[in-house]
VOPAGU-2260 file (C-alpha; in pm, 1 decimal, decimal comma):
REM VOPAGU-2260
SITE   aa  ch    i         X         Y         Z
SITE  UNK   A    0   19685,7   -1177,3   16226,9
SITE  UNK   A    1   19949,1    -911,4   16295,1
SITE  UNK   A    2   20209,5    -927,5   16565,6
SITE  UNK   A    3   20061,5    -850,5   16905,8
SITE  UNK   A    4   19695,9    -888,9   16807,5
SITE  UNK   A    5   19440,1    -908,1   16532,6
SITE  UNK   A    6   19316,1    -548,3   16556,9
SITE  UNK   A    7   19501,0    -219,6   16548,6
SITE  UNK   A    8   19383,8    -147,2   16904,1
SITE  UNK   A    9   19521,5    -482,0   17028,0
SITE  UNK   A   10   19855,3    -414,5   16858,0
SITE  UNK   A   11   19855,2     -58,8   16999,4
SITE  UNK   A   12   19799,2    -195,3   17349,2
SITE  UNK   A   13   20068,0    -464,0   17303,2
SITE  UNK   A   14   20334,0    -193,6   17257,7
SITE  UNK   A   15   20208,4      15,6   17551,4
SITE  UNK   A   16   19960,3     250,2   17384,6
SITE  UNK   A   17   19682,4     374,8   17612,5
SITE  UNK   A   18   19465,5     607,2   17400,3
SITE  UNK   A   19   19127,6     458,9   17317,0
SITE  UNK   A   20   19108,3     586,4   16960,3
SITE  UNK   A   21   19345,1     452,9   16694,2
SITE  UNK   A   22   19320,3     390,4   16321,2
SITE  UNK   A   23   19543,3     218,8   16071,2
SITE  UNK   A   24   19585,7     197,1   15696,7
SITE  UNK   A   25   19813,5     -52,2   15523,9
SITE  UNK   A   26   19909,7     -68,6   15158,8
SITE  UNK   A   27   20159,8    -237,2   14931,1
SITE  UNK   A   28   20272,5    -152,9   14579,1
SITE  UNK   A   29   20564,2     -73,7   14357,0
SITE  UNK   A   30   20546,4     299,8   14432,4
SITE  UNK   A   31   20405,0     522,2   14703,9
SITE  UNK   A   32   20193,8     695,5   14437,2
SITE  UNK   A   33   20021,5     363,4   14354,5
SITE  UNK   A   34   19950,3     300,5   14720,8
SITE  UNK   A   35   19814,6     652,4   14774,1
SITE  UNK   A   36   19581,0     611,1   14473,5
SITE  UNK   A   37   19450,5     284,5   14619,5
SITE  UNK   A   38   19393,2     445,9   14959,8
SITE  UNK   A   39   19209,9     735,9   14793,7
SITE  UNK   A   40   18982,8     492,7   14604,8
SITE  UNK   A   41   18900,6     288,0   14915,9
SITE  UNK   A   42   18610,3     432,6   15121,2
SITE  UNK   A   43   18735,2     271,9   15445,1
SITE  UNK   A   44   19094,8     391,5   15401,3
SITE  UNK   A   45   18978,8     736,3   15293,7
SITE  UNK   A   46   18752,4     763,3   15601,6
SITE  UNK   A   47   19045,3     690,1   15832,6
SITE  UNK   A   48   19273,2     942,4   15660,1
SITE  UNK   A   49   19011,7    1221,2   15653,1
SITE  UNK   A   50   18885,8    1177,9   16011,5
SITE  UNK   A   51   18939,1    1519,7   16177,5
SITE  UNK   A   52   18969,8    1366,1   16526,4
SITE  UNK   A   53   19326,8    1243,5   16494,0
SITE  UNK   A   54   19592,7    1431,1   16688,4
SITE  UNK   A   55   19896,4    1213,9   16602,7
SITE  UNK   A   56   20022,7    1011,4   16307,9
SITE  UNK   A   57   20313,9     776,3   16250,8
SITE  UNK   A   58   20422,7     562,1   15959,5
SITE  UNK   A   59   20669,6     295,0   15858,0
SITE  UNK   A   60   20764,4     113,6   15539,6
SITE  UNK   A   61   20943,6    -205,9   15450,1
SITE  UNK   A   62   21039,3    -380,9   15126,8
SITE  UNK   A   63   20869,8    -707,7   15042,2
SITE  UNK   A   64   21018,0    -838,6   14719,8
SITE  UNK   A   65   20968,8    -573,6   14451,2
SITE  UNK   A   66   20692,4    -404,7   14650,3
SITE  UNK   A   67   20702,2    -162,6   14939,1
SITE  UNK   A   68   20457,3    -204,5   15228,8
SITE  UNK   A   69   20344,2     111,1   15409,0
SITE  UNK   A   70   20165,9     120,8   15744,5
SITE  UNK   A   71   20020,2     446,6   15875,9
SITE  UNK   A   72   19891,4     467,0   16233,3
SITE  UNK   A   73   19658,3     744,6   16350,6
SITE  UNK   A   74   19570,7     817,5   16712,8
SITE  UNK   A   75   19384,1    1063,7   16927,0
SITE  UNK   A   76   19549,0    1176,2   17246,7
SITE  UNK   A   77   19336,3    1367,8   17497,3
SITE  UNK   A   78   19603,5    1366,2   17766,9
SITE  UNK   A   79   19956,4    1495,1   17793,8
SITE  UNK   A   80   20240,7    1401,8   18029,3
SITE  UNK   A   81   20049,0    1085,0   18113,7
SITE  UNK   A   82   20235,4     868,2   18363,6
SITE  UNK   A   83   20121,9     552,9   18536,8
SITE  UNK   A   84   20284,4     294,4   18756,3
SITE  UNK   A   85   20324,8     146,2   19101,3
SITE  UNK   A   86   20447,7     377,2   19377,2
SITE  UNK   A   87   20466,6     261,1   19740,3
SITE  UNK   A   88   20183,4       7,9   19702,9
SITE  UNK   A   89   19958,1     244,5   19505,4
SITE  UNK   A   90   19893,8     241,6   19132,6
SITE  UNK   A   91   19927,2     608,2   19034,2
SITE  UNK   A   92   19790,7     774,4   18721,0
SITE  UNK   A   93   19875,6    1139,5   18657,8
SITE  UNK   A   94   19880,0    1387,2   18371,7
SITE  UNK   A   95   19656,2    1653,3   18225,6
SITE  UNK   A   96   19369,8    1662,9   17979,4
SITE  UNK   A   97   19408,8    1864,0   17659,0
SITE  UNK   A   98   19040,4    1918,7   17565,0
SITE  UNK   A   99   18905,8    2240,8   17719,1
SITE  UNK   A  100   18571,5    2070,7   17794,7
SITE  UNK   A  101   18737,1    1844,3   18055,3
SITE  UNK   A  102   18563,9    1952,1   18377,9
SITE  UNK   A  103   18623,9    1661,5   18616,3
SITE  UNK   A  104   18869,1    1369,9   18601,4
SITE  UNK   A  105   18733,3    1015,7   18611,0
SITE  UNK   A  106   18912,9     686,0   18668,8
SITE  UNK   A  107   18753,4     343,9   18688,3
SITE  UNK   A  108   18933,3      46,8   18843,0
SITE  UNK   A  109   18724,7    -229,6   18690,6
SITE  UNK   A  110   18371,6     -97,4   18751,0
SITE  UNK   A  111   18462,9      95,2   19067,6
SITE  UNK   A  112   18502,1     470,5   19030,5
SITE  UNK   A  113   18814,2     612,1   19195,7
SITE  UNK   A  114   18813,1     965,7   19332,5
SITE  UNK   A  115   19101,5    1185,7   19217,8
SITE  UNK   A  116   19388,4    1231,7   19460,7
SITE  UNK   A  117   19436,6    1581,3   19315,0
SITE  UNK   A  118   19273,9    1795,1   19045,8
SITE  UNK   A  119   19373,6    2137,5   18913,2
SITE  UNK   A  120   19080,5    2259,4   18700,3
SITE  UNK   A  121   19278,5    2548,1   18547,6
SITE  UNK   A  122   19562,2    2326,8   18419,4
SITE  UNK   A  123   19324,2    2027,7   18390,0
SITE  UNK   A  124   19595,5    1831,5   18574,8
SITE  UNK   A  125   19495,0    1518,0   18763,9
SITE  UNK   A  126   19641,6    1249,4   18984,5
SITE  UNK   A  127   19479,2     926,7   19099,8
SITE  UNK   A  128   19602,0     670,6   19350,2
SITE  UNK   A  129   19449,0     323,6   19348,9
SITE  UNK   A  130   19520,5     110,8   19655,0
SITE  UNK   A  131   19637,7    -245,8   19596,2
SITE  UNK   A  132   19321,2    -376,4   19763,2
SITE  UNK   A  133   19100,6    -178,0   19522,2
SITE  UNK   A  134   19309,6    -248,5   19214,1
SITE  UNK   A  135   19138,3    -417,4   18920,0
SITE  UNK   A  136   19336,3    -545,7   18621,7
SITE  UNK   A  137   19171,9    -294,7   18388,4
SITE  UNK   A  138   19167,4      83,2   18442,7
SITE  UNK   A  139   18985,8     341,2   18230,7
SITE  UNK   A  140   19063,8     713,6   18241,3
SITE  UNK   A  141   18845,1     997,1   18119,9
SITE  UNK   A  142   18670,0    1317,6   18209,1
SITE  UNK   A  143   18326,2    1458,0   18270,4
SITE  UNK   A  144   18197,0    1760,6   18081,5
SITE  UNK   A  145   17976,3    2048,8   18197,1
SITE  UNK   A  146   17680,4    1887,0   18018,4
SITE  UNK   A  147   17727,7    1566,2   18218,9
SITE  UNK   A  148   17881,1    1356,2   17941,2
SITE  UNK   A  149   18156,5    1108,5   18020,7
SITE  UNK   A  150   18445,4    1089,5   17772,3
SITE  UNK   A  151   18684,9     796,3   17808,8
SITE  UNK   A  152   19035,8     879,3   17688,1
SITE  UNK   A  153   19276,0     602,8   17793,1
SITE  UNK   A  154   19283,8     245,4   17919,5
SITE  UNK   A  155   19548,8      60,8   18116,7
SITE  UNK   A  156   19608,3    -307,0   18181,4
SITE  UNK   A  157   19897,5    -290,8   18427,3
SITE  UNK   A  158   20079,5    -609,8   18502,5
SITE  UNK   A  159   20038,1    -727,7   18861,9
SITE  UNK   A  160   20403,1    -836,9   18877,2
SITE  UNK   A  161   20513,1    -473,6   18837,6
SITE  UNK   A  162   20406,1    -394,0   19195,4
């Protein structure tokens, strides 16, 4: 089990990540070329690397004896300038969607749908305010499309003691 959780999504959440789509590849070897060959030969690693849905990538390496361990993290962000936090007794979520198909903003506090406080369809900019009384410990953000599909983009588990 890795620090912060047993899955990449749990570890992502533990460090404050909100996007719902993340992938990870890990490899160790004497050289980066050896590790890259192993990733190329592995169908699961190759699938992560070649997935066209990723918008961001980050990596790190560390020595472990004679070997070097590489970790590469992939994510898909569908929002920009995303901010969330407690303001005057309200939990506020604001930002803008990057996909052009985002037609309407959606936020769920638990299973309850919250109406947007503001929405600019041209900039695809949104703001939500969730009252303390309606606040659930798990929030999910997304958007509706013209065809009626719902696309979830981010999830939040704000700490109650941050109020």
